[in-house]
matplotlib code that plots the C-alpha trace (Angstrom):
import matplotlib.pyplot as plt

x = [-35.6, -35.7, -33.6, -31.5, -31.7, -35.6, -35.6, -33.4, -35.6, -38.7, -37.0, -36.2, -39.9, -41.0, -41.5, -40.5, -37.1, -36.3, -33.2, -33.8, -34.7, -32.2, -32.6, -33.9, -31.1, -33.0, -36.5, -36.7, -36.8, -40.0, -43.1, -45.2, -42.8, -42.8, -46.6, -46.7, -44.1, -46.2, -49.2, -47.2, -46.3, -50.0, -51.0, -48.4, -49.9, -53.4, -52.9, -52.4, -56.0, -57.2, -58.4, -55.7, -57.2, -56.7, -53.1, -51.6, -54.3, -55.9, -53.3, -50.4, -52.1, -52.6, -49.0, -47.7, -49.9, -49.0, -45.2, -45.6, -46.7, -43.5, -41.4, -42.6, -42.0, -38.5, -37.9, -39.3, -37.1, -33.9, -35.4, -34.4, -37.0, -40.3, -42.2, -40.2, -40.6, -44.3, -44.7, -43.4, -45.5, -48.5, -47.5, -47.6, -51.1, -52.2, -50.9, -52.7, -56.0, -55.5, -54.9, -58.0, -60.1, -58.6, -59.4, -63.0, -63.1, -61.8, -64.4, -67.2, -66.1, -66.1, -62.5, -61.0, -59.1, -59.2, -60.7, -61.3, -57.7, -56.2, -58.6, -57.8, -54.0, -54.4, -56.4, -53.7, -51.0, -53.2, -53.7, -50.0, -49.2, -51.8, -50.2, -46.7, -47.6, -49.6, -46.7, -44.4, -46.7, -48.0, -47.8, -44.5, -43.3, -41.1, -43.8, -45.9, -48.3, -51.1, -49.4, -48.0, -44.2, -41.9, -41.1, -44.6, -46.5, -47.8, -47.3, -50.3, -49.2, -52.2, -49.9, -48.7, -50.7, -51.8, -50.7, -54.3, -55.3, -53.4, -53.0, -49.9, -47.0, -45.4, -45.7, -42.7, -43.6, -43.0, -39.4, -38.2, -40.6, -39.9, -38.7, -42.3, -43.4, -40.7, -42.3, -39.1, -37.5]
y = [-135.1, -134.6, -136.7, -134.2, -136.5, -136.5, -132.7, -132.4, -134.6, -132.7, -129.5, -131.0, -131.8, -128.3, -126.4, -123.1, -124.5, -126.1, -125.1, -122.4, -123.8, -123.7, -120.4, -120.5, -119.4, -119.2, -118.3, -121.7, -123.2, -121.3, -123.5, -120.5, -120.0, -123.7, -123.7, -120.5, -121.9, -125.1, -122.9, -121.2, -124.5, -125.6, -122.3, -122.9, -126.4, -124.9, -121.8, -123.7, -124.9, -121.3, -120.6, -119.4, -115.9, -115.4, -116.7, -113.2, -111.7, -113.6, -116.5, -114.1, -112.1, -115.3, -116.3, -112.9, -112.6, -116.2, -115.5, -112.3, -114.3, -116.3, -113.5, -111.1, -113.7, -114.1, -110.4, -109.9, -112.7, -110.7, -107.4, -106.2, -105.4, -107.0, -104.0, -104.0, -107.8, -107.6, -105.0, -107.5, -110.3, -108.0, -107.4, -111.2, -111.2, -108.6, -110.6, -113.6, -111.7, -110.7, -114.3, -115.3, -113.0, -114.2, -117.8, -116.8, -115.2, -118.4, -120.5, -118.2, -118.2, -122.0, -122.4, -125.8, -125.1, -127.0, -124.0, -126.0, -127.2, -123.8, -121.9, -124.3, -123.9, -120.1, -120.2, -122.3, -119.8, -116.9, -118.4, -119.0, -115.4, -114.1, -116.1, -115.0, -111.3, -111.6, -113.3, -110.4, -107.6, -109.0, -106.8, -107.4, -109.5, -106.8, -105.3, -102.3, -103.1, -100.9, -99.6, -96.4, -97.0, -96.7, -93.9, -92.6, -94.3, -92.2, -88.8, -86.6, -83.8, -82.2, -80.6, -84.0, -85.7, -89.3, -91.6, -92.8, -89.2, -88.9, -90.9, -89.9, -89.4, -86.9, -83.2, -80.8, -80.6, -84.4, -84.5, -86.3, -89.2, -89.8, -93.3, -94.3, -93.5, -95.4, -98.6, -99.9, -100.1]
z = [-53.0, -56.8, -59.0, -61.0, -64.1, -64.0, -63.6, -66.6, -68.7, -67.7, -68.7, -72.1, -72.7, -71.8, -75.1, -73.4, -72.6, -76.0, -78.0, -80.6, -84.0, -86.8, -88.6, -92.1, -94.4, -97.7, -98.7, -100.4, -96.9, -96.0, -96.2, -97.4, -100.3, -101.2, -101.3, -103.4, -105.8, -106.1, -107.0, -109.7, -111.2, -111.2, -112.8, -115.6, -116.1, -116.4, -118.5, -121.8, -121.4, -121.8, -125.3, -127.8, -128.1, -124.4, -124.1, -124.4, -122.2, -119.4, -119.3, -119.2, -116.4, -114.4, -114.8, -113.9, -110.7, -109.7, -110.1, -108.0, -104.9, -104.2, -105.8, -103.1, -100.4, -101.6, -101.7, -98.2, -96.8, -97.1, -95.9, -92.5, -89.9, -89.4, -90.8, -94.0, -94.3, -93.7, -96.5, -99.0, -97.6, -97.9, -101.6, -102.0, -100.5, -103.0, -105.9, -104.5, -104.4, -108.1, -109.0, -107.1, -109.2, -112.4, -111.3, -110.6, -114.1, -115.7, -113.8, -114.8, -118.4, -118.2, -119.2, -118.6, -115.4, -112.1, -110.2, -107.0, -106.7, -107.6, -105.2, -102.4, -102.9, -103.0, -99.8, -98.1, -99.2, -98.0, -94.6, -94.2, -95.2, -92.8, -90.0, -90.9, -91.0, -87.8, -86.0, -87.1, -86.1, -82.8, -79.8, -78.0, -80.9, -82.4, -84.5, -83.9, -81.1, -79.9, -76.8, -78.2, -78.1, -81.0, -83.4, -84.0, -81.3, -78.4, -80.1, -80.5, -82.8, -84.6, -87.2, -88.5, -91.2, -90.6, -93.4, -93.9, -94.6, -97.8, -100.9, -102.8, -100.6, -98.2, -98.4, -97.8, -94.1, -93.7, -95.0, -91.8, -92.5, -96.2, -95.6, -94.5, -98.0, -99.8, -101.0, -102.4, -99.0]

ax = plt.figure().add_subplot(projection="3d")
ax.plot(x, y, z, "-o")
ax.set_aspect("equal")
plt.show()
């Protein structure tokens, strides 16, 4: 016969039975935001080393791209719905790629920046964002899986344009789907 106390302690150790974690109440509690913010601080430490004639050009672009990464994470945090949140986290990924190019440019121009450190930090943030977005869009995880359910999934209407087929927004025939084209949420 099982001891009820030992069964209870086994259940506590089973990760599937653990209590739900405390909910994050602020973007500042997100590890990915913390790492992105630390990257911004490092960029601001490095940009004064860029030559004076590039302070209003390249240095300013680097700072702007760096700021956009945690800024988009913060904006996405308060958005409702995993698809809407993922959109902002993807904007953060795009800004990170812009920053990555600017770092490569500084390295190739032989400016006095710590390319290895900054590139490593950028890669860390990139991996964290990839994991975050993947967890939100995973099949069965509330995101759009590949099974065909949901608002658009499963329909095969040849009169409807696929979003990948166009580049600049909806036509008059797509008035019922205009919210899909609204990048501002």
